[in-house]
N, C-alpha and C positions, 0 to 999 in steps of 0.2 A: 453511424454509431453515436448513441447519446451519452454525453459525458456530464458529470455533476461535480461541482466544487462548492465548498462552504466558506463563506467570507465571515470572519469573526470581527465584530465591532463592539468595542467597550462602551458601556453606558456611562456617560460623563456626569449628567445632571438629572436627578430625579427628586430633588428636595429632601424632605424628611420622610418621604414615603418608602416603606420597606416592601420588597418583593417576596419576602419570606412567606406571608400568609397565602399568597397565590400559589406558591410551590407546594405548601403543606396541604391545602384543600384539593389541589389537582392530584397529588399522590394518594390522598385518602380516597378520592373518587376512583382512582385507578385500582386501589386495593379492593374496594367494594365490587367493582366490575369483574376483576380477576376471580373473586370468589363466586360470583354469579355464573360466569362462563364455565368455570370448572364444575360447578354443581349441575349445570344444564348442558354438559358437553354432548350428550346424545342428540340434542336439538341442533347444534351448530357444527358438529363434525362433518368435514368435507365441503362446507359452504365457502363461497368467496367472501372476502372482507366486506364487500358491499352488502351481500345478503346477510352476513352476521350482524352488521350494524342495524339492519331493519328488525331482525329477530330480537336482539338484545334490547333495543329501545322499547319494543313492545312489552318486554319483561320488566323493565325498570322505570320507564318514563310515564308519568301521569299526564294525560291530556283529556280533552272533552270527549273524544271517541274512545279513549282507553282510561276510564276513571279509576279502575282498581287493578293496577299492575301487580304481578306476583311479588316483586321486590320494591320496597318504597324508597327509591333513590331520590325522588323529587323533594320529599320532606327533609331528608338529611342534607341535601345539597341544593338549597333553595336558590332559584334564579341562576343555576349553573348554566353558562352559555352553551347553546346547542352544538356549535361546531367543536367546542372544546370537549363536550361529552362524546361526540363521535370520534374525535381523535383519541380519547382515552379508551374507547371500545376497541379501536383498531390496535392500539398498543397492547391492551389486555389480551386480545385474541392471539397476538403473536407470542406473548409470554406463555399462555396456556398451551398453545400448539407446540411450542418448543419443549415444554415439560412433558406433554403426552408422547411426543416422539421419542424423547430420552427414556421415558418409562417403558415404552414398547420395546426399545432396543435392549434395555436392561432385562426385561422378562425373557426376551429371545436368547440372550447370552446365558441367563440362568438355566433355562430349559435345555440348552445345548450342553452346558457343563454337567448338569445332573444326568442327562442321557448318556454322557460319556463316562459317568462314574467319577467325576472330578469334584473337588471341593469348590464351592462358590462363595467367596467372602466379600464381593463387591457390594457396597451399600446402594440401595435404590435412590433414584433422584427425588428431590423434595421440591414441591411447588412453593417458591418464595412469594410472600404477599407484600413485602416491603421493597420498593424499587426507587432508586434515585433518578426518576424520570423527569423530563423537562417539557413544559407545555408548548404546543405549536399555536402561534397567534394567526389565525386565518384572516386574510385581508377582507375588510368590510365588516366582518363580524366582531373581530377583536383587535384589528390593527388598521390604522389609517396613516399613510405617509403625509406629512405636512410639507417637508422640504427634504433636501438631500441628507440632512443630519438630524432632523426632528420628526417625531411621529407620536401619534396617540395610541396607547394600548389600553386594553380593558384589564383592570386589576381588581383583586378582592381586597377592599379596604373598608374597615368598620362594618363587617358583616354584610357588605353589599358589593356588587360588581359595578364599578364606575370607570369612566374614561380618565386617563392621566397622561400628560405630555412628558416625553423624555427626550433628552439630547444625547446622541451617540457619536462616537468618532467614526467618520465615514472615509478616512484616508485609504483604508483597504479596498473599499468599493470603487474608489477612483484609480488606485494604482495597480489593481490586479488584472486589468485588461478584460473587463467583463461587460463592456458597453453593449455588445451584441448578444449577450447571454440573457436568457429568460429568468427573471427573479421570482422565486417561489415564496411561499409563506415562511416568515421568520420564526425562530425558536428562542425562547428566553433561557439562557444558560447561566449557571452560577459556578465560578471557579474560585475556590478559597472564599474570600470575602468580597470578591468583585463580581459584577453582573455584566453579561454580554448579550447583545441581540445578534443572532447568527442568521445570515441569509443563505439559503440553498439556491444555487444558480445552475441551470441546465442549458445545454447547447448540443445541437446535432453536428458532429464533426465528420468531415469526409476524410477517410484514411487514404494516405498516399498509395497509388497503384502504378508507380513508375515501373517500366519494364526492366528486367535484370541487367541488360547491357547498357542501360542509361542511368543506372543507380549510382549514387554516391553514398557510402555508408560511413558510420563512425564505429570503429572497433575499439572496445574498451577493455582494458586489463585492470581489474581492481586488485590492489595490493596492500600490504601492511606498512611498507616504507612510504611509498607514494600512494595517496588515496586512490588515484586513477591515472593511467597513462592511455591517451587516446590517439588514434590515427585516422585521418580521413582517407578513404581509399575508393578507387574506381573499380569497375568490374574486371578490367584487364590487369589488375594488380598494381597500378600506379598509385603511389602514396603521395597525396597532394597537401597534407597538413599533419602536424603533430602537436600534442599538448600534454604537459605534465601538470597534474593537479595535486596540491598538497596543502596542508594547514599545519606547518611546523610549530607555530606559536601555541595553537590550541592543543596539539598533541603533547607538547612539552608540559603545558599547564595541567593537562589531564593526568599525565604520568606522575607529576609532583603530588597531585591530590590523592592519587591511588597509593603512592608511597606513604603519605601521611595516614591514610586509612589503615594500611597494613600495620604501621607502627602502633596505632591506637589499638588495633585488634590484638597485637602481640602482648601488649601490656594489660589490656582489660578483658581479653577473651572475645567471644563473638558478640559484637555490639551492632545495633541497627545503623547508627551514624547517618541520620536522614540528611543532614546538611552536606556531608561529603557526597552522598549518592545523588542529591539534587544537582550539585555542581558537575559531577561526572556525567550524568544523563543529559544535562544542558549542553555540555561540550560535545558529547556524542551526537546529539541532535543537530548542532551547528555543523559539524563535519559532514554529516549525512546530507543535509539540505544544501550546503555550499558546494559539495562535490557534484550533486545532481544538477544544480543550477549551472555550474561551469561546463558540464558535459552537454547540456542542452544549448547553451550559448555557442559552444564550439560547433554543434550540429547545425544550428541556424546560420552560422557564419559560412558554412560550406553547402548550405541548402541540401542537407542530407535527408534521405527518405527513410533510412533504417538505422537503428542503433543496435549493435550486436554485443552481447555479453557472453560469458561462460555460464554453464550450469554450475552453481556453487551451493551445494547442500551442506549437510553437517560434515565437518572435516575432523578426522581423527588423527592424532599425533602418536606414533609409537612411543612407548615408555622408555625403550632402551636407547634412543638416540640422544646425542648431546644437546643440552638446552631444551629438553622436551617440556619441562615445567614452564619455562619462560615463553615458549612458543604457544602453549595452550593458553597462557594468560593473555597473550596478544590476540589470539583468535577469539577469546571470550568477549573482548571489547571491540571486535571488528564488525561493524554494521554493514556487511556486504549485501545482505538481502534487503536491508532497509534502503540502501542507495539504489539498488535495482528497482525496487518498488516505486520509489520517488521519481526516478527517471522515467519509468513506464507511465506513471500518472501524468507527468509534465509533457512527455512526448506525444501521448494520445490527444492532449488538448491542441497540439499543433499539427495533428494529422500524420505524425511519424509512426512507424511500426517498431516493435521490439522483437528481436530474435536472439536465441541462445544456442551455443554450440558446445560440443564435447570438450571439457577442459583438459583432458589427459594429454600431457607432454607439450602443451602450448608454450610453456616456459622452458622446458627441457630441451627442445629442438631449435636449432638455428633457423632463422627465416630463409636463409639462402640455400637450404637443403644440404648443408655440409655435415649434418648429424647432430649428436648431443653436444650441449655446451657445458663448460666448466665455470661455475660461479667463482668470481674473484673474491679476494679478502674483503674488498668493498662490494657488498652484496648487490648493489644496483647494476654492476657491470658483469659481463660474462665473456669468456674467451671461446671462440668457435674453434673447431678442429683444424680449420685452415689458417689459424693464427689471428684472425680478426677479433678485435675487442669492441663490443657493442653493448648498448643498454639492454639489460635482460628483459625488462617489462615492455620496452618498445618493440623488441623482437617478438614477444608474446602477442602483442596487439596486432602485429602484421599477420601472424598465424591465425588469430581469431577471425579477422576479416576474411582471410583466404578460405577458411573452412566454410564460412557462410556462403561465399560466392560459388565455391565448388559444388556444394550441396544444391544450391538453387539452379545452377547452370545444368547439372546432370539430371535434375528432377523430371523435366518434360521429355527426355530422350527415351526411346524404346530400349528394351533390354539388349537387343542385338547391337544397337549403336553404342550403348554404354559399355558393353564388353569390348567392342572394337577400339574405343577410346582408351579403356583401361589397359588394353594390350600394348598401346603405345606409351602410356604413362602408368607403369606398374605401381607407383606409390599411392595411386588413388584407391587401390584395393584395401589398404589399411587406413581407415579413417582417422585413427588416433596418431597417424604419422604425417598428416597433411600439414604443409607449410606454405609460405608465400611462393616459394620456388615451384611447388606443385601446381598452384594456380597459373603461373606463367607457362609451365609445361603444358597444361591443359589447353590454354589458348593457342599455343603453337600446334598442338595436335588437331584442334578444331579447324584451324586455318588449312592444315594439310588435307583434312577430309572434306573441306568445303562446307562444314556445318557452322551454324551460328547460334549463339545463345538466344533463348526465347525473349 
């Protein structure tokens, strides 16, 4: 599996030279090529990007063998670098292809609605000509590395393309563990008033293929109180590690800012309040990244091969329950999918796998199989039917890990063997009722039958 990561490096020194003319002329060239490809769509439809580049260059680029192209790109964009032109053609082709695909879908939806006698009010897609795109600096043609933090790049200065030396902050290149990654062509990026040179790095990662009976997994229960509660578990149900991840300071700070935002909105009506939202989004991003990093550190500590989550889609809160408005507000700021996505990205870099299980009743059922739990006044704790008091989220993480192992253990068995095992462990029939106790009972049944997990 090939993985890609982008390393962002701030440009520290470029003198009095501005990058803005380079961005402007590149975007103007992109606009020109988008118009050409859209006009000549019949010629390029269905072609690969490499073939499209060849066809479009013949239409726009004047050479000795092609003295009179149909569109005069060369006069408008004099000395425009060849590799940058090809990069713009690839980008423009992607833009027009997306537009044409959306237009085709719109026409199909319109035809279907009219044939069914329904009103169709959806507006057709529009091909945008203005794009905030950024140029790729191809090595050799537009980019030459001088040292670890200095490079020459070709810029559009005083109506000419000239080489200019820049210094950039390379600490991310040193600290992100990419020494064995292949460094691709960099991109010039503008964020606000600052400029960055971004390097795209690729590497072929071997994904872990440990057998199920030799696996150690990290079962993660994401929550609103604790950001995540993790347990390291072996295939026989033995829990060998636990970790609670939370950011109380950042959450308290975010709640304070949200309170101030609500107060401002109550007194002034609906306001944009960009400074409030910037701080809220920054804290949310920190919570997401920090939680994902701590999960991966915990997984590396126990040499885990799989990280297991619950399927957490859109969660609806009934209107008639107590505190529904407050719960919906909390869910709105809960970046559960962002955490899962970040963990997946980081885990794949390390060869770990990501798996998800059915979330139903993972928190409502006790891990020891005693039945439904009763949440205490202190919501982190729960009382089992046998009187035991335990951490509710920790119990849920045990059940999440158990559901993964049960599914993987039973997967290679024939239907006949599976039915024989389910006869001995009846709770396996209801997958939403599986707990850690079910996994332990499954192993006992396998030992009785003389069967072993694959």
